[in-house]
C-alpha positions in Angstrom: 174.2 40.7 110.3 172.5 41.7 113.7 174.7 42.3 116.7 175.4 40.3 119.7 171.7 39.6 120.2 171.6 36.0 119.7 175.0 35.6 122.2 173.0 36.3 125.2 170.8 34.6 127.0 167.0 35.2 127.7 168.2 35.9 130.9 170.5 38.5 130.1 168.0 40.0 127.8 165.5 40.5 130.2 168.4 42.5 132.4 169.0 44.4 129.7 165.4 45.4 129.5 165.1 45.6 133.2 168.0 48.5 132.9 166.3 50.2 130.0 163.0 50.4 131.9 164.6 51.9 134.7 166.1 54.5 132.9 162.9 55.3 131.4 161.3 55.6 134.3 164.0 57.4 136.0 163.9 60.0 133.2 160.0 60.1 133.3 160.0 60.8 137.1 162.7 63.6 136.8 160.7 65.7 134.2 157.6 65.3 136.2 159.4 66.1 139.4 160.9 69.6 137.6 157.4 70.1 135.7 155.1 69.9 138.9 157.6 72.5 140.6 157.4 75.1 137.7 153.5 74.0 136.5 152.1 77.3 138.3 154.1 79.1 135.5 153.7 77.0 132.6 150.0 77.2 133.3 149.9 81.1 133.3 152.6 81.6 130.6 151.5 78.4 128.4 148.7 76.4 128.9 146.3 79.4 129.9 148.2 81.7 126.8 145.3 81.3 124.6 142.9 82.6 126.9 144.1 86.3 127.0 143.6 88.5 124.3 147.3 89.4 123.7 148.1 85.9 122.8 150.5 85.6 119.5 147.8 84.6 116.6 145.2 86.7 117.9 147.6 89.8 117.2 148.4 88.4 114.0 144.9 88.1 113.0 144.0 91.6 114.1 147.3 93.2 112.2 146.0 90.4 109.0 142.5 92.2 109.1 143.2 95.4 109.7 145.1 95.4 106.5 142.8 93.7 104.5 139.1 95.7 104.4 137.2 92.6 102.7 137.9 90.5 106.1 135.8 90.8 109.3 137.7 93.1 111.6 139.4 90.9 114.2 139.9 92.5 117.6 142.1 91.2 120.8 140.7 94.0 123.0 138.6 92.8 126.1 138.7 89.0 125.2 139.5 86.8 128.4 138.6 83.5 128.9 137.6 83.3 132.5 138.1 80.0 134.2 136.7 78.4 137.3 137.4 75.5 139.5 134.2 73.4 140.6 135.8 70.6 142.5 137.4 70.3 145.7 140.6 68.3 144.4 140.2 69.2 140.9 143.1 71.8 141.1 145.4 69.6 142.9 145.1 66.5 140.6 144.9 68.7 137.1 148.2 69.8 138.8 149.7 66.0 139.6 148.3 65.0 136.0 149.3 67.8 133.4 152.7 67.5 135.2 152.9 64.0 134.3 151.3 64.2 130.8 153.8 67.0 130.0 156.4 65.0 131.4 155.7 62.0 128.9 156.1 64.3 125.6 159.0 66.0 126.8 161.2 62.7 128.0 159.6 61.3 124.7 162.8 61.6 122.8 164.8 60.0 125.7 162.3 57.3 126.3 162.8 56.3 122.3 166.6 56.6 122.5 166.6 53.9 125.4 164.2 52.1 123.6 166.1 52.3 120.4 169.5 51.4 122.4 167.6 47.8 123.2 166.4 46.9 120.3 168.8 48.0 117.4 171.8 45.1 118.4 168.8 42.5 117.3 168.3 44.4 113.6 170.3 44.2 110.2 172.0 47.7 109.0 169.2 47.8 106.6 166.5 47.4 109.2 168.3 50.0 111.6 168.1 52.5 109.0 164.3 52.0 108.1 163.5 51.9 112.0 165.8 55.2 112.9 164.0 56.9 110.3 160.6 56.0 111.5 161.8 57.1 115.0 163.0 60.4 114.2 160.0 61.1 111.7 157.0 60.1 114.1 158.5 61.9 117.1 159.2 65.2 114.8 156.0 65.1 113.2 153.9 64.4 116.4 155.7 67.8 117.9 155.0 69.9 114.8 151.2 68.4 115.4 151.1 69.8 119.0 152.7 73.0 118.1 150.4 73.8 115.1 147.5 72.5 117.6 149.0 75.4 120.3 149.8 78.3 118.0 146.6 77.7 115.5 144.1 75.2 115.9 143.4 75.3 119.9 143.3 79.0 120.1 140.7 79.4 117.0 138.4 76.8 118.3 138.7 78.0 122.0 137.8 81.6 120.8 135.2 80.7 118.7 132.9 78.5 121.0 134.0 80.7 124.1 132.4 83.7 122.3 129.5 81.7 120.8 126.1 82.3 122.6 122.6 81.3 122.2 121.1 84.1 124.4 122.7 87.6 125.2 121.5 86.6 128.6 124.0 83.8 129.3 127.8 84.7 130.2 130.1 81.6 129.5 132.2 80.5 132.4 134.9 77.7 131.5 135.5 75.2 134.3 139.0 74.1 134.6 138.0 70.4 134.3 136.7 71.3 130.8 139.3 73.4 129.7 141.7 71.4 130.1 140.2 68.1 128.8 139.9 69.8 125.5 143.1 71.1 125.4 144.9 67.6 126.2 142.6 65.7 123.6 143.1 68.3 121.0 146.6 68.1 121.0 147.1 64.6 121.5 144.6 64.2 118.7 146.3 66.6 116.4 149.9 65.3 117.2 148.6 61.8 116.2 147.0 63.3 112.9 150.4 64.6 112.3 152.0 60.7 112.0 149.8 60.3 108.9 153.1 60.6 106.7 154.7 58.0 109.0 151.8 55.8 108.7 151.8 56.2 104.7 155.5 55.8 104.8 155.1 52.1 106.4 152.1 51.2 104.4 154.3 52.0 101.4 157.5 50.1 102.5 154.8 46.9 102.8 153.8 47.6 99.2 150.4 48.4 100.4 150.0 52.2 99.3 151.4 53.6 96.4 151.8 57.2 95.0 148.8 56.7 92.6 146.4 56.3 95.1 146.9 60.2 96.6 146.6 61.2 92.9 143.6 59.0 92.3 141.9 60.5 95.5 143.2 63.8 95.5 139.8 65.8 95.1 138.4 63.5 97.6 140.7 64.6 99.9 140.1 68.1 99.5 136.7 67.9 100.3 137.2 65.8 103.1 139.7 68.0 104.6 137.6 70.9 104.3 135.0 69.1 105.8 137.3 68.4 108.8 138.6 71.9 109.1 135.3 73.3 109.4 134.5 71.0 112.1 137.3 72.2 114.1 136.6 75.8 113.0 133.2 76.3 112.7 133.5 80.0 112.5 132.5 80.7 108.8 135.3 83.0 108.0 137.3 81.7 105.1 140.7 83.2 106.4 140.6 81.1 109.4 139.2 78.0 107.9 142.4 78.2 105.4 144.7 78.4 108.1 143.4 75.1 109.5 143.0 73.5 105.9 146.6 74.1 105.1 148.6 72.1 107.6 146.3 69.2 106.9 146.6 69.4 103.1 150.0 70.0 103.4 150.5 66.5 105.6 148.5 64.7 102.7 150.8 66.2 100.2 153.7 65.7 102.2 152.6 61.5 102.7 152.2 61.5 98.7 155.5 62.8 98.3 157.3 60.3 100.6 155.4 57.1 99.5 156.8 54.8 96.6 155.6 55.3 93.0 
């Protein structure tokens, strides 16, 4: 039986919600202030990390292609993304907005914990186990998606598009707004894409989705995922294409594994 949620009045629940919202806002504000202070270092070391030739993925690609003669040689020498600012207040607002969005990502586990503390007394024990699993799985997979995007997909996409030229007489210079727009959008999208197992688990729990669906459409899914990987990284390099395709396909198989038979 649920906890003491039925013993409280409407105003009692409203007061509990107010306390929870205050804690959530306080944690978010704390993270935002701390990140705002350290944001210059975060930009130099993390956000602009893929802009330099010594980024971890570039060095890994160079080492792999150096040992395999059939693959095109991947070089880390001389690669440097030049970022310029074209708006008077762009750097200031980018500083503020990036601090807030990173704070939201970092504070997400705390926010979910406070939210869980508010709604869990009204749930049955079986419902608590299901909701707890959904919270943990959803949060964990979102962070995994963000990590895959940062260490693999975004650097590959950035390097290809930045070095692509219609004519050798055109030199590429990337604006700060364009870089941050692509950076935040791609990480958010990949984080949400990695929620596919959670979505499949939820649909399976409601009886809408079954494992036979994944077996029946596996070939179709492989083609769709290959096309999606080619769109994300239009380099034409099979090695780079497989690096992007593999996490997407593993998500599909993980989704098939956790749904009901």
